[in-house]
N, C-alpha and C positions, 0 to 999 in steps of 0.2 A: 343700240348699237351692241357689239362685240368688243371686248378687246382681246386682238389677236394675240400676241401673247403676254409676258412679262419675264422679262431676261436678267440673269446674273452673268454680272462679270466678275468672272477672279482671274485670279494668276495662283496656278500649278504646279507641281513634280511632275516627275515620270517616277515611280508608279502613281496617280491620282490619287489620295490619302482623305480614306470616304468621311473621315470628320472636317476638310476642309470646304464639303457641302454641304453640311449641317444647316450652317444658320442662313444661307438661302431658302436649303428645304422646306424650313422651321415660319419664316417669310412667309415661302409661296403657299405655304397650308391655308395661315392667316387670311391673305391678300383674297385667297381665292372665295371664302365666305363672305370678307366684307368689301369687296367688289360687287359677288353676285346677291347680295342683298340693297347694293345701290343699280341694281339694275344692268350691269356692265362685265357683265358673264365670262368668266377668263378664260379660252378656247385651248390656250397650252401655257406650260412654264420650259421656258430655254435657258439653257448657260449656254456663254462662251465664253474661251480660254483665251490668254494674250498666243502671239505672231508662235505657232508649234517654232522656228528654231530656239526662243528663249527659251524654251521647254526642253530639247532636245532629247527625246524620248531615243530608246535606244533600237525599237521596234513602232513604226508608228500604226501599225494594225496592230498589236500587243495593247499598246497605251487608249486606240480608240477603242476599243472592244469593252477593256476597263472604263476606261471613261464613259462609257454608254452603261456599263450594270451597274457604278456609283449613281449614278444621277438616278435612273431609274428607280435606286432604291429607294431616294428621296421623294422621288414623287416629280422627279424631274421630267420631261416628255422627251426631250429633243435637246443636243448639247455638236455645241459649232467648234471646229479644231480653229484659233485660229491666224488667219491668213498671213503666212508669209510676206511678209516687205520686200519683194524683187523688184520693187522701180526705182533701183538703185543697179548701177552696169556690172557691181563689183560683187552684187549681191550672190549667195549661192542657190544654188537649183537644184540640187540633187533629193530635198527634200519636196520638191512641184512630182514628182516621181511618184515617188511615195502614197504621196493623194488617191492614187483613186483604186487600190488595193484595200487601201484602209474603211475607204469610202465603198463600195462592197461585200466587205464584207460583219460590215455593220447591217443594222434598219434604221436609229434613230438618231446619224451620225452624218454631219454638214460639212463642206471645208470649199474653201478658196480661195484665189492667189492678184495678189494685189501687184501690178505690172505697170504703175505709171504714175506720176502725182505731174503738180505741177510744178514743184522744188525739183524734183529729177528732172521731167520729159518721161519717156514711154523705153523700157528696156525688151529691146527687141526683140534679146533671147529667148525673157518671161513670155514674152506676148506667145512663140510660137512654143516652149516650153511647158506655157498650161489650154494651148491649145491642145499638144498630145496629151498633154493630163483628160484633159473630156474627149476626144477619141477614143483612149482606152479605157475612158471612164465607162462612156456608152456601148466598148464593146461590150466589157462585162458583165453591164446589163441594161442589156440591147431592149430593154420594157420601157423607154425613157425614165424612170424613176430615179436609180442610181445621177443624173444630169440632173437631174430639179434638186438633188444635193448640194449639186455644184458652182460656184460663182467667179468668174472676171473681177474680177472690182481693179477702177480704174480714179483718185484718187480721194479714195473713201474715207471721214474719219474712226477712229475708234468709237464705240458704247452706241453703237446700231442696235436698236431691240430687233430688227429686222435678221431671220436666215436667207441664204446660207452669208450676209453680208458681215452679219457678228463678230467684232472682236475686238479682246480686252487690253487697253496700255496702263500699265501703274503698277503697282502698289494696291491702293488701295480698293478695295471692292467695292462695288454697286452694283443699280439695277437700275433699265429702264421699260416702258410701256410704250409695249406698238399697239395703235388700234386698226378698226377696219371698218376706216368712215364716210366707203362710197357709200351707205345708206342716208349717210345727211347732204349729201350732197344733190343725190336722187330728189329726197323731200324736198329738200330748202330750190331745188330750180321749178320742181312742177308745182310749187303755190305761188312761186312769183310770177309779175308782170312785167316787169323791163328787168336790164341789167343790173341796175338799182339797189333792188327787192333782191336780186340775190343772189348779188357784194354781200348785203345787206344778210338776209337769213344765213347766207352761210359762216360767213364771219362768226356770229352771234349762236348757231349750232354748236361750230368747233368752239370756243369759249366758256362759253354755257358746257357743254361734255365737260372739256380740259381743267376746269376747274372741279367739279367733282374727283376727276384724278388726280390733280394735283393735288386735293388736302388729305386723300387715301393715299399715296403714294407716300407724302411727309409722313401721314402719322405713322406708316408703316419701317418708314428710314429712322422715326426717333426708337422707336421699340424695341428695334432687332439692328439699331449700329451702323444699317448697313446704308449709303447713301445713294439718293435718287436722283442717275445723272439728266432726268430731262423724259419728256413725252415725244413720240414720235411719232407725229400729228398725221401720218400721211392715208389720204382715203382708201384707203387699201379697198380690195372686190373684193364676193364670194362671185360662187357660179348660179346667180340666181337675178334675173332683171332689178328685181327691187335692192338689190347688192351693188348695180355694176356701176361703173366710171364709165360707162360706157357710154350708159341710158342714161348719163345724168349731162355728160356733155353733146346729146342729143337731145334732150331738154331743154337746153340752153340757146343751142344754135339753130335747130330744124331741121339740121341738117343728119344725116348715116354718118357714122365716126367712119372714116375715112374721108371723106367725100372735104371737102371747100370750108372752112369752117372750123373742121379741126382743129388746128395750130390756134386757131384766134380761144377753141375753149380751151385745149391746156395752157395757156400764155393763161386765162381773165380767172381757175380754178387759183391755179399756183399762185399770184399776185390774194385770191382770198384767202390764204394759208400764208402769206407771209405778211401781211398788216392783221391777221391775227394774234392777238397775247396771248404768248402759255409757257411755260419753260422749255421747251425744245431739243431737239437733240434725233439725230439721223438726221433723214430728210424731210420731213416734213411735208412729203411736197402729193402732187398727180404720179401713181404710178398706175403703169400698164401691161399688165403680164393677162397675156393672151390666152393662154389656159387657163386663166381663172380667172373669166370674165364673162359671162354668159353672151353680150353686146359684142364687147370686142372679137368673139368666139366664131360670131355668125357672121361678121362681116369682114372674116380673115380676107375674104377674095376681093377686098376694094382697099388694100393697105400693098406697102410692102417691107422690105429690112428699112429703106430710105426714111420711107414718112415714120415710119417707129424714128429713128437714127433724128429728126428734123426734129417732129415729137418736143425726144430729149434736151432738143437745148433751150426751151421755156420752163422745164417738168422734173419729171421725176425721174426714174433709176436708170432708162434707161432701153435697155433691151433683157425684157424677163419674162420667160417664158414662153422660147419660140420655136416653136417647131418649125425642125429642119428634116433633110430629106438625108435617107439611115447609109449616104453612100459618102456626105460632107467630110468630106480631108479634113487632118488636122490644118495646110496651108491654107485651103478657103475657110475655116473656121478661123487661123488667124489673123488675113484680111479683114475679115470682122471686125473683130478687135484692136486691128491697129486704128479703124475707123473711129469706134465708141473712143479708143485712149486720147488720139486727137483730140475727142471735141470739148473730152473731161480735165486735160491740158490745159488747150486755148483757154476754155471757160472758165476756169477754177472752180472744178462742180461735181460733185460724188455720181459717180455715173455703173455702173453694174451689165455684166452681161450672165444669162442663164438662156443657155440653149442646148436644145434638144435635139438632138439627129434618133428619126426615130427607125432603128430596121426595118429593111423593107420597103419604107413606104418613099414618093416622089414627091415634088412642088404642082403641088393644088390638087395632091390625095388629101381626106380625111382623116385625121387622128383619130384612133377608136379606142379613148382607156376610159375603166367604166370603175372612176375611184367618184367618193360623195368632193372632195377637195377639183377637181380640175370639171373640164369642158374637153368637147369634142373643138378644132380648127382645121384649114387646111393651110397645110402643112409650108411652108415662103421658100420662093425662089434664094440661095445666099449672094446670088448673083457676083462671085468672086472667084481669086485664082488662085496657083503660087505668085508669088511678087519676088519682085527683085532685090529689094531693100533687106528681104530676109537671109539672102544671102553674104550680103556684101556688107552692112552695117553691125552695130552691136546697141547703140541710143541716142536716140532723135530727142532733140530742145527745142523750144520753141523763146525767142526773143517780144515779148510782148513791148509795142511802142506805145509809148504813154501820148496822149492828145491834151 
């Protein structure tokens, strides 16, 4: 199994001081050696900042370029601009408009916006601003790779090591580890004769590996004086069948992904992760990224956006790497985000959306990516239109009835 990332969380200023990145850069250099010796190679090292408005950069594009250069100088592969907390109805939204240009001007910088939370509800103005930002980024980078680096967040806490979700909170630096754990589920279910064995196999594999990670992480924390925030033991896949969470679901149920039984598989796998004991942060759940999983991509004609939203009620991250028609409007994207935010707020769980409009493609077309970490899938139908609520309302909150 690989480590998807080791992610540092720092509070930075404008301009970003290279010296502020040095301690985490030193930790990463040691971590690569330590984890490789343990048979857990680290794929990427990443850095996330506090929310952009707290940094208040004079020029976000210039800040992003300088941060990218500083990170690369310290051996860090990617950086994430901390998500603006736009879930409150009075939140300033101007910074959202600046994100597309900053991402388009860089190669290794990610961005996100938090538009909803359980506490504040859904900021409809922020939903639309986020949708417009995604549409603008897709126009600036029509190959789709700009949209890969942008996410809409709903009810997501800090210190998730997965991108583009990652953002920092507080003054104390820390780091977290993100796993690429889908291969453990494929093997655990392939060796099981029944559900009890499948559950026991996966829990054992997760706890055994997490213990290794925690020991190494705590040793690094003690040596470099940077707190270990935890492990996000999400079952993230890689675009090969042996590392496909879709393949694991199919081994568990005997049904193809998208058929009846898939919801059960999503809930069962999430339950296994919830039962496992390890120092957790972030999602620590089931991820279903359509363009990063060989089986999900192969079955992409067998499920819809509604299917994925249904699965997200019992598992992981929401709508991840979803190919959309190139002419998807900001109003259509906002409608999708509104449904996602409703689930996140009503269920009080973190959900995200990485939506990828692809120029020249329509629903049902096959994508044409040629990139190691991405596979090709059918473009999904957004099944969305402009909604009247965005014309008349600014904030929506839900009252949770106690039973």
